[in-house]
N, C-alpha and C positions, 0 to 999 in steps of 0.2 A: 621212374616215370611207372605209372601205375596204369598196368594192361588188364581191359577187360575182356570175359568173355563173351566172345558176339554168338547170338542164337541164331542167326536167320541165314548169315553169307556161308554157310558153307554144305555143299547137299551133297548125296552120299547114295553111289548107286551097287545095292548089292547082288554078288552075286552066290550061287547055291556051292561053286568049288572054291572062291576064296574070301579071303574076308572084304576085300574092296575091287571095284576093276576101276573105278574114275572118282576123283575126290575133284572139286569145281570151289575155286575161290574169287570173290569178285570186288571190285574197288568198293571204296565208299559210297559213292555216287551211283554207283550199277554200269558203268559205260563198258568197263574193263573187266572181261573174265578168262582166268585163266582154269585149262583141265589138264590135268594130272592123271594118267592112265596105266596102269600094268598088263594090257591086256595083249594077246599074243605075243606073250613071253618076251616083250618089249617096256622098258620104263620111259616112255616119253611125254609131252606134254604139249598145248594149243593153246594160243591165245585169240579171244574174239573182241573187238572194239566196236561198239553201237551196232550190233548185230551183222557185223562183219569178222569174217577170218582173216586176221590177219599176220600171222604166222599158223602155218600148218603142223600136224601132228612130226614132230622133233625129239631126236632121241636126248635121254641125259643118259649121264652117267661117267665113272672114271676106270682107269685102268693101272694095274699097280704091276712092277716089276715080278714080285716075289706070289701075289695073291690074286693074279689074274684080273677078270673083269667085273667090277660093279655096275648094276645095270641091268641086260637083258638076262631072263629067268627070274628076277628079281619079284617076289611079292609085297603088295602093299601091306602090312602090318598094324599098322596103325596111323594115328594121327591126332596133330595137337592144334589149337586153334586159340589166337589172340586178336586185338584188336589196340589201336590206339588212337588218340587224338588228342595232343597235343601242342604246345606254343615256346619255342625256345630263341634264346638269343645267341646273335653270334657277337664276340668281340669286337668284329671288325668284317663287312662285307658288302655286298650288293644290297642289303637289306637287313635289318637288324632284328627284326621278328622273322622265323620262321616257323611254318605249321607243319605238322608232321601226322597226318592221317591215313592210316593205312589198314587194310585187314591184311591176317597174316594164318598160312597154312602150312602147318610143317609134316612131312609126308613119311612115315618109317618104312624103311623097305628092306626085306630081308630074302636069303635064300641059305635053304640049312646047310650047305656045306661049305660055303665060303664066307658067310658073314652079315654085316647089315649096315646101314647108311642111312641118313635123312636128308630128303631137300627140303630146304625151310624157302617158301615163299612170302612175299609180302609185295600186296597189288596196292599201288596208289591210285589216284584219281588221273596221273600223270604218267605213270607207266607203272612197271613191275620189274623186283628184283627178285634172284634166287638163289642159292649158295649149296654145297655140300658142308655135311657134317658127319665125320667119321669118328664115332665113340671107342673107346681103349674097348678091346675084344680080345678074346683067344685067337692067337694065330697071326696078331696082325698089330705090331708095337712100331718098330721100325719099318719106313714104308719109301717107297721111290714108285713115283707116279711118271707112267711111259705115256701114259695119252688120257686125253679129256674128250668124251665121247658127245658132249653137247654141240648141239646144233641150232642154227635160226633157219627154218625151213620158209621162204618168202613167197608169197601165192603172184603168180604173171610176171616174173622176174623181168620179161623182156619189155614189160611195160614200165618198169618202177625205175626211178633215175636215183643213182648213186652219187654221191660225192665221198672222194676216198684216197688216200695216200699208200705206197705201197710199206707193207713192214719187212722187217729181217733184210733192208738195204742198206747200202754204208752211209747213207746221211741220216739216221736214225729218224727224226719225225721231221726234216726240213726239207719239204717237198711242197711243189705246188700240186693243190688239188686236179685229180681227174673226176672230170663230168661224164658221167657214162651211164647206161642202160646197167640194172643191177646184174644180170645174166653176164654183165663182158668183164667184170672188176677182175682183178685182180688179188693177192694174198696182203691185205690192208688191217692197217694201226685202228683202233679205236680212240673216241667214239668214232663210228661209222654212220651216216645220216642217210637217210633216204628217203624218197615219195613214194608211194603206193600211186597206181593208175586213177585210183579213187579219189585221192588230195591226203589223204592221212600221210603225215608225215612221222618219223620214226628214227631212232638215235640206237645203237647198240653200243654199250659199253661194260666198266666195271667199278665198282665202288668199293672201298676200303681194301684196297691191295697190301698184306701184310705177309711176309715170310712166305710168299707163293711166286709164281711167275707170270708176267704181265700173259694176257688174252689176247690176240691176234685170229684173224679172221681168215680163213683158208676155202676159198670154193670148192664142191665139189662138183656135182650136176647143178645143172641151171637152177639157181634159186636156192640152193641150200649153202649156208655158210657154218662151217665146222669150228669150233674153239680149236686154236693152235698155239699152245702156250711157248712160250721162248725159252730153249733149253740152255743147261749149264754146259760148259765145255767137251763134258763126257758124255752128252746125249741125255741124259737125265732131266725132265722135266721140272719135277719140283721133289726134294728130299726131306723128310717131316716123318713126326712118329706121331701117333693116335694119344690122347683124341687132338683132330686138327681141324681147321675151317677152312674155305675155299676164302677168296673174296669174292664178292657177290657179282651175278652176272647181271646186266640191267639191260631194261628198253624203255624208254621214255617215248611216248604217244602224243600225238595233238594231231586234231584235225587241220591245222594250218601250222606253218615255217614259224612263227614269232612264239607259238603256243612252247616250242620245244627251250625257246630263249628264258620262258619265264617259270620253268621244273628248276625243283628244289632235290629232285627225286635222289641224286649222289650225296648229297649232303647228309638227307635225311638216313643216308642206308650208314653210315658210318659213327661211330662209336662218339659221345660227348669227352670234351675237352678232357686231358690229363693231365694237363700241366699246373692245373689250379687257377691263382691269379695271372693274368697275362695284360695287368695295366701297362708293362713294359716294353710291349709287341705295338709299333706306333707305326699305323700308314701315312704315307705323304708324299712328299713328290722331290726329287733330286737334280742334280746335274753329276756331268763326269768328264774325266777323262778318257775317253772312249771314243767317239765319233771321228774324233782326228785321227787316231791311227785306219780305221776302217777306210777312211780316204786317203791315207798315206800323208798326211802332213806331221804326224808323229811316228813314234816306233815303239812298242812295249819294251824291245832292248834297249841296253843300254847304248850310247853313243851323242853326237850332235842333236840328234831329233826325239832325245828320247822324253815320252810325255810325262811320266812319273816323275818330275820332281819337286822339292820341297815348296821351289817359289811359284813352280805354276800351280802348284793343288793350293798354297794360299793365296793366288789369284781366283781359282773355283770359287774359293769360299769365300770372298770380297763378294764378286757375282751373288752367289748362293743367299748372302746375308742380305745384300742389296734389296734383293729380288722376292723372298720369301721364301726359299726351300731350304728342306729341313738337311739334306746331306749333300756329300760330294764323293762319287765312286772314282776310286783312283785303280785305274788298272797298269803292270807291269813295274810296279814297286819293288816286287823281291826277287831273287837269285833265282836264275832258272831260264829266264823271255831269253837271251842272247843266243843265238844259232838257228838249227831246226826245232822250236816250241814245240809244234805238232806232236814231234815224234822224242820230245825230251822230258818225258816224265820222270825219271829216275832222278833229275837233278835240281828238281824243284825244292829249293827251299822256302818253308812259310813263317819263319821266325826272322831271317836275315834280308836286309834291305839293301839295295844300290848305295852305294857312297853320297849319291845327290838327292837322296829322300830320307828324312830325317823324322821316323814316324813318333815318335812322340812330340817333336816341335808342332808335327802339323795339328795331330789331333788338339793339342791345347791348345792355339791358335783358333782354331775350330769353335773349341766348344765356349773361348771367350764370345765368338759371335754367333752362338746358340746353333752352330752348324755341324755336324758329325761327319767325321769320315766314316765312309762304307768300305767294308773290306773286301778284297777280293782274293780268292784262291783258284787259280788254274792247274789241275790235276793233270792234265793231259793224257787223262784215262789212265795215269797209273795210281789205282787206289791203293797198293799196300804200302807206297812210299808217303800217300796223305795220310793214310792210317796212323803210320808209325809217326807222325808228327802232329798229327788234329791238337789232341791235348793241349801242347805247347803252345801251338798256334794260336786257337782259340783262349788261352791262359793270356797269352801278348795282347788279342784286342781287349778282352776285358779289363784289362791293365790301361788300356790307354782310351780307357769310353767309347768303345766301338761297340756298337751296338747292331749293327746288320752286318751280315757277308754274302757276296754273290761268289757261287762256287761255280766251277767250269770243268767238264768232262770229255773237253775236245778230242777225242778219238774216233777212227769209223765205226758203226755198228759192229758189234764181234769181236772188237779188239781194246776192250777193257783189258789192261794187266792185272794179274795179282800173280802173287806166289804163293803157294799153297803149303802146307804141313811138312811137306817134306823137301821144299825151298825150291819147288819146279814152278815154271812159269807158264800160269793158264790165261786162256783168252777166253772173256765172258761176252755178252749180252747186254748192252744199258739195261734192258728191260728184263732179263734173266731174274732167278728167285736170290743170288748173290748179290747183285746191286740193288734190286729192290730193298734188300736189308740194310744195304752200305748208304744207301740215300736215307733211310729212317735213322740209322745212328746216327751220320752227321747233325738229323737235326734235334736229335735228343741230347745229344754231348753240346751242342750250341745254347739247347733251353737250361742247363744247367748253369750256364753263365748269362743266361740272360740276353740271348744273341739270337736274332732272328736270320732264316737263310731265306735266301732266292737262289734257288738251282737251276743252271742251266746246262745245257744238251742233260736234260734228268730223264728219269725216269716219269711215265705220262700221269698228270694226275687223275686221281679216285677221291678226293673229298678228304684226305687226311688233314687238312687244313681245319676241319672241323677238332678230331683228336689233338693235334699240336699246333696250335696257333701260332707257332714262330715258324711256320712252313708259309712264309707269305706272298711266296711267287713263286714262279718257274718261266722258264721257257717251254721249249715243245713242239715247236714249232717255224716255220721260218720267219724271223723278224725283220727289224728295220735293216739291220746291216746287210742283208743281202742286195739293198737298194743300192750300197755303197761299191759292189764288186761281184756281185752273183750275176750270173750269164745264162740265162737273161735271168733280170731282176724281179720283183715279185710281180705281176700281173695286176692292173687296174681292179680286176674280180677278186682279189686275193682276199682283200678283207672285208669283200662282203660273202663270204665262203665261211671265212674264222669263227663267226660267233655262231652260227649255227653246226659247227662240227669240232674243231676242237674249243673251243672256249666252252661247250657245256661241261667239257671236264674240270673245268678253274678257271683260277686268275692268269695271265700272260703277261710276262714281264716284254711288251712288244718293240719298248722305246721310241713311242711318236715324237713327234715335233721336230720334223725337220723342215727349215724356213729353205734353205739354199738348193733349190735345185738343180742346180747348172755347174755344181763344182766338176762334172764331165763335161760340160756343156749343154743346153738344153736337147740337143740333137745327141747326146751321147747315149749308148745304149743303158749303161748302168747310171741309174739316177731315180730317185722314187718318183712314182709313175703318178701323182697325186697333185691336185692344185694345194694351196697353203690352207684352204679354209677346210679341207679333207683332212690334214693331218692334225687340224684341233679336232676335227668332229672325231677320232681315235680315241683323244684320252676321254671320251664318254662311252664310245660303242665297246671299246675293246677293255673290258674289266680288269684292274688291277689293282690293291691298296698302296703300292707303288707304283708312280709313274716318274719317268725321266724325263726333262728336256732336253732331246737327245742331242740337238745341233750345238755349234760352236757359241760362245756367248756372244761375239759378235756380228753374228747372224740375227740373233734376236733384237739387237739395238737397230737394226735397218727396219723393222718393223715393230716400233714399241705398242702401237695400237692393236695390233692381232696378238701379241705376247701376252698382252693384259689376260685375254681367256686362260692362258696357261696358268698365267698367276692365281688367277680366280677360281679356277675349276678344284673342288677336292678329288679325294681318291678313296672317301668313306662316306657308305650311304645307309639314308635311313628305308630310302625304298628305290625299288628297279621296276621299270615295267617297259617289254618291249611293247611299240604301238604299231608298228608296220613293217613289214618288211618279206622277201622271196630269199631263198635259199640262191648266193651267185648273182643277184641282181642289185637288191640293196637291202638297208635294214635303218632302222628308227628307235634308238632306246631314249626312255626318259628316267632319271635318276634325280631323288630327290637328297640334298644335303645331310648328311646325320646330325639329329639333334640342331635342325638348324628351317628354316622356312623357303629358303632358295631351293629351285629346280633348276636342272640341266638338262640339255638334249642335244644329241648327237644322230646326224642322218648322213649317210655316206652311200656313193652308188657307183657300179662296175664302170666298164668303159663308156657307157652311152648315157647321156644327158639325160633327165628325169625330174617331173615333178611331183612331188606326194603331196596331198591335202591332209594335215592330222590335226584332230579333234584337242584341245588342251583341258581335257574335262579331268586329267591326274592334278590337276592344280587345285589348291584349296575353294572352294563355294564361298562366295562373298570377299574373297581376299583379291584386292588389286596387286599386278604386278608389273616391273619394269621389263620388257622381254630386251636384251641385248643381244642383238643380232648378228651372226659373223656367217657371209654368205658369200657364194662365187659370185664375179661380176657378170655383167651381161655378155660379155669379151671372155670370160676364163674359159681355158682347156688345158688340162694337163699336159700336153704336148708341147704347144706354142706359147700358154700364157697361162701359167700356174699362179702368177702373182696379182692377178685380176680378184680383188676384194672387196667387198661392200659392208660398213659396220652400220647399222641404222639401230635404231630404240622404237620402241613401240609402247604402248598400256594396255595391259591385256587382262583377261578376267579367266575363269573355267570356262564360260560358255563363249569363248569364242572359237575359230579357228585359225590356222598359218596353212599357205600353201610353201611349202619349201622347192626351192627352183635350184636345181644341181647342175653342172656343167659335166663334160662328161671326167670321170673319175673323180667328182666332186664332191662335196660336203657343204652341210651348215651343220655349226655349233651356236646354240642360246642359253644364254644365262636367263632366267626368269628371277629377277631381283624383289622380293616383299617388299611392297611400298608400304 
């Protein structure tokens, strides 16, 4: 891309004693301004939005084991400015065309006896990103990062509302969200979303996490959130050598909740596609031998209830072919699932199947029906065992026409098992630097064989799908399976929080589409706490380029009219727009099918019934559409009557409005078919 030098957006305040004390960079629309200062022997920044201070003066800097702290006492010695305004195309995504419009300021800081580093800021209309860049220099070659001094100091934290999940806790990212004032949060994962008392919505996260440790947030004094990098087993945070760059620290900013959902900041801070032609990466919908294990109808391990058999897989492939699904996920096909598989990572084979599963026969059968087998590799957190077999395992899949693999790293957080160079067992975090590299290595190895990766128990998404488009989706939050056995299962508000938190990071393989809410009885604790039409709305609201019809085939045959929406809804979009919502209350998304005229709307609510009026101004003016509406019936209630739904059709145009009436934990799904 061509970057042009800006002339007006940098202001420099000169001092008699140093080159500069303050530098400023503003967003292209002028509403968002970042100030960087070296005054008072402290490197710090602050952020203003529409004449309001939204981040108070906050420290910047890194601390090295051998070379000490870079930040305090450093002086601004130079600056470099750039700006960009360009449009780039996603091979798949929420929208086909993305605009990157930002102003950039790189601030050089130095201290005579310690060294120099750069903090690079990019300011967009929807937020900011900044990262540390340390060049090669005398006395600074191999380095161990032992602390990061970055803070985000938030004003009036006792009046700000935050939505957060704990970090460095046993269940990784799979927690129900807390809703508290910001001064009451604990150590948290990102994206970390909050609303100031003024109504401004913000979310702290990071972008382009490569060869670095994931950033969590550790509360200090009230309102002070400090970067807390996930360590190696020996306590070091990052092991690297100069020159190096950290991941981007990001803050998305919006005057309202729905504005956060329309931000492309995370993607724009990642590097362009490095894989070249990725036409082999195919979005789509799939079914799978999966839910039966979670509701204890089948088993992963061998035996009389084994799910992953040749005959059962062929039955699922027949169902997929009859209903337009592109793939069938099969879990439990390979040796290693018998016994305590959670702690059994040493014995998994990724090339040897159980006797009742014939991989070549199954894949050949599916290919005749234009249905691909979706591969599965569960590591149980033993990454060394997986590393040793990865090439052979991917080669086997490539040989048999498998183009997508779901990987799993089920293990308690902090219990990833690796064998070091001395043959000693080490235990690492899922989001430490070691695992950041392991996840990316699997993606790169898969790309060599034109295989896409859907990572479960992953490191959080930071937009690397732009750089490696075969990293097609991932988990990284409480998904549908918690409704089968979680105690408690996901509450009604869960999917009204996810879009404003986890989903800001990127796609999630949530596995929606459960039609049978009563496998444990309607009064059972473990069951989806939604109406049936809310399950339909999830396909539009919770974005992923791959979407599973997660229930058993027989349950879809009981509701063929509602199942039609799952068959119709695409997974790849020309454009997407959040049109209404409040965090934890409700959300409404409109998305246009890629390279087509049809639009789809998904709306869902929390435990409260509500009516939301929406304008259809996203539709193409002058064109008429048939609105195929799947909505809650008048007597619908997630607890007592989840199956009461109505399907109706209306002729509409862009000048019309619709009133979406949703039951408790209900939803509405609409297809706008161009006429």
